[in-house]
C-alpha positions in Angstrom: 117.4 130.3 -25.1 114.1 128.5 -25.8 111.2 130.8 -25.5 107.7 130.7 -24.7 105.6 133.4 -25.8 102.6 135.1 -24.7 101.0 136.4 -27.7 98.1 139.2 -27.5 95.4 138.5 -30.1 92.4 140.5 -31.7 89.3 140.8 -29.5 87.9 141.2 -32.6 89.1 143.1 -35.4 91.8 141.0 -37.0 93.5 144.3 -38.0 94.0 144.9 -34.6 97.7 142.2 -34.5 100.4 143.6 -34.1 103.5 143.1 -36.9 105.8 141.3 -34.2 103.0 139.1 -33.2 102.5 138.3 -36.5 106.3 137.6 -37.1 106.6 135.4 -33.7 103.8 133.2 -34.7 105.2 132.7 -38.2 108.6 131.6 -36.5 107.5 129.3 -33.7 107.8 125.7 -33.9 103.8 125.4 -32.3 100.9 128.0 -31.6 99.1 126.3 -28.4 95.1 127.6 -29.0 92.3 127.9 -26.2 90.4 126.9 -29.4 92.3 125.7 -32.6 89.8 126.4 -34.9 89.4 129.9 -33.8 93.1 130.5 -34.0 93.5 129.0 -37.5 91.1 131.5 -38.7 93.8 134.1 -37.4 96.9 132.4 -39.1 94.9 131.6 -42.3 93.9 135.5 -42.5 97.8 136.0 -42.7 98.9 133.2 -44.3 100.8 131.6 -41.1 101.4 128.0 -41.7 102.9 127.6 -38.2 101.1 124.3 -36.4 98.5 124.5 -33.7 98.3 122.8 -30.6 95.3 122.8 -28.3 96.1 124.4 -24.6 93.0 125.3 -22.4 91.0 125.1 -19.4 90.3 121.6 -19.5 93.5 120.4 -20.8 94.6 117.6 -18.3 98.3 117.2 -16.5 99.5 114.8 -19.6 98.6 117.6 -22.4 101.1 119.8 -20.0 103.2 117.5 -19.7 103.8 117.4 -23.6 104.2 120.9 -23.9 106.8 121.0 -21.1 108.5 118.2 -22.6 108.5 120.5 -26.2 110.1 123.2 -24.5 112.5 120.8 -23.4 113.3 119.5 -26.6 114.5 123.3 -27.3 111.0 124.1 -29.0 109.9 127.6 -29.3 106.3 127.9 -28.6 103.2 131.0 -28.7 100.3 131.0 -26.4 97.1 132.7 -27.7 93.7 132.7 -25.8 90.5 133.0 -28.5 90.7 136.7 -27.8 92.6 139.4 -26.3 95.8 138.7 -23.7 96.7 135.2 -22.4 95.8 134.8 -18.7 93.9 137.8 -18.2 90.6 135.9 -16.9 91.9 133.3 -19.1 93.8 130.1 -18.0 97.0 130.7 -19.6 98.4 131.7 -16.3 98.7 127.7 -15.5 100.7 126.7 -18.4 103.1 129.8 -17.4 103.5 128.7 -13.8 104.1 125.1 -14.5 107.0 126.4 -16.8 108.3 128.5 -14.1 108.3 125.6 -11.7 109.5 123.0 -14.3 112.4 125.5 -15.6 113.1 128.2 -13.6 115.1 130.6 -15.6 116.5 128.1 -18.2 113.3 129.0 -20.3 112.7 132.4 -21.6 108.7 133.4 -20.8 108.3 136.4 -23.2 105.4 138.7 -23.6 103.9 139.8 -27.0 101.8 143.0 -25.8 98.2 142.8 -27.6 94.7 143.5 -27.0 92.6 143.4 -23.8 89.0 144.0 -23.4 89.9 145.6 -20.2 92.3 148.3 -21.2 89.6 148.9 -24.4 86.8 149.1 -22.2 88.5 151.7 -20.0 90.4 153.9 -22.9 86.5 154.9 -24.1 84.8 155.2 -20.5 85.1 158.8 -20.2 85.8 158.5 -16.6 89.1 158.9 -14.5 90.9 155.6 -14.8 94.4 156.1 -13.6 93.4 153.3 -10.7 90.5 150.6 -11.1 89.7 147.1 -10.1 89.3 144.0 -12.5 87.4 141.3 -11.3 86.9 139.2 -14.3 83.4 137.4 -14.6 81.0 137.4 -11.7 80.5 133.3 -10.2 77.2 131.8 -11.3 76.1 130.6 -7.9 78.1 130.7 -5.2 79.8 133.6 -4.2 77.8 136.4 -6.4 76.1 138.3 -3.9 79.5 138.9 -2.2 81.1 139.9 -5.9 78.4 142.0 -6.4 79.2 143.8 -3.2 82.7 144.3 -3.7 82.1 145.7 -6.8 79.7 148.4 -5.3 82.1 149.0 -2.5 84.9 149.4 -4.7 87.1 152.3 -4.0 88.1 152.6 -7.9 86.1 151.9 -11.1 85.6 148.0 -10.9 85.5 146.5 -14.1 83.7 142.9 -15.3 83.6 140.7 -17.9 80.0 139.2 -18.8 78.6 136.8 -20.8 75.4 137.3 -23.2 73.8 134.7 -21.3 73.4 136.6 -17.8 74.4 140.4 -18.9 71.0 141.0 -17.8 70.4 139.2 -14.7 74.4 140.8 -13.5 73.1 144.4 -14.3 69.7 143.9 -12.9 71.3 142.5 -9.4 73.7 145.6 -9.4 70.8 147.8 -9.7 68.8 145.8 -6.8 71.7 145.5 -4.4 72.3 149.4 -4.7 68.8 150.3 -4.2 68.4 148.2 -1.1 71.9 148.7 0.2 72.3 148.0 3.9 75.2 149.9 6.3 75.5 149.9 9.6 75.4 153.4 11.4 75.5 153.8 14.9 74.9 149.8 15.9 71.7 150.3 13.4 71.5 148.5 10.3 69.9 150.9 7.7 69.0 150.8 4.2 70.8 153.8 1.9 70.6 153.9 -1.7 73.8 153.6 -4.0 73.5 156.1 -7.2 75.0 154.1 -9.7 75.2 157.0 -12.1 78.7 155.8 -13.9 78.2 152.4 -15.1 79.4 152.0 -19.1 78.6 148.8 -20.8 80.7 147.5 -23.7 79.4 145.5 -26.1 81.5 143.6 -29.3 84.4 146.0 -28.9 86.6 146.5 -32.0 84.0 144.2 -34.2 81.0 145.6 -36.3 78.4 146.0 -34.1 80.4 147.5 -31.1 78.2 149.6 -28.4 78.7 151.4 -25.8 75.8 152.3 -23.1 76.7 155.1 -20.9 74.3 157.0 -17.8 71.3 155.5 -15.5 72.1 152.0 -14.9 68.4 151.3 -15.4 68.3 153.0 -18.9 71.0 150.9 -19.9 69.1 148.0 -19.0 66.1 149.2 -20.8 67.5 149.8 -23.9 69.9 146.2 -23.7 66.2 144.6 -22.9 64.0 146.5 -25.7 66.7 145.3 -28.6 67.6 141.2 -29.0 70.7 141.9 -31.1 72.0 143.9 -28.1 71.7 140.6 -26.1 74.4 139.0 -28.5 78.3 139.2 -28.1 80.5 139.7 -25.3 80.6 142.5 -22.4 82.6 144.5 -20.7 80.9 146.3 -17.6 82.4 149.6 -15.8 81.2 150.4 -12.5 82.8 154.0 -12.1 82.4 156.3 -8.7 
């Protein structure tokens, strides 16, 4: 049966890929990539010569249609993101949904598990993670305050992705909202500080400059502000309880 493979790829260290993933990437007819230049580096590192096709969040219906036609012709495809597992805070789910709607059970959709920044960060957090909430990237403008409130109010540890451009802003907003938290008691709105003592910030997971910050949020903000190099890369923030 024709198959669309959803393949997890390294979030940094190129050695973090399974033998099965390498075999699949070498056997399929095409690899669908978020950015062909990024994926080509991985394929060339492992001497895989499979042709690549661009497939990302800005792909229009025509491009999706072309991919569906390839599957309809019996071509086996592998979908990868730039890093991690497709569909996790990534537009890969759009293609999977389109395949299901067009082909139903006539096309096999198979997961090839691999790295994910969410689970990597949780595994080294040092806090109970039997239950957690993954919230992806915060909105840039509309809905941002509501997003922050949900993070603070979460019954379970909340995991958030943030970019180097907004990491300090996000942490400072989180700190301010926790400090000025308002609750209603007996019909009156009062301010009540929320102690954020279990905030873990992970930077550049699995890469050469991997850094993990633990402890008081204000101390973490100071450390990142004081070192320009610590403001580079991709971030995972875990707000524990």
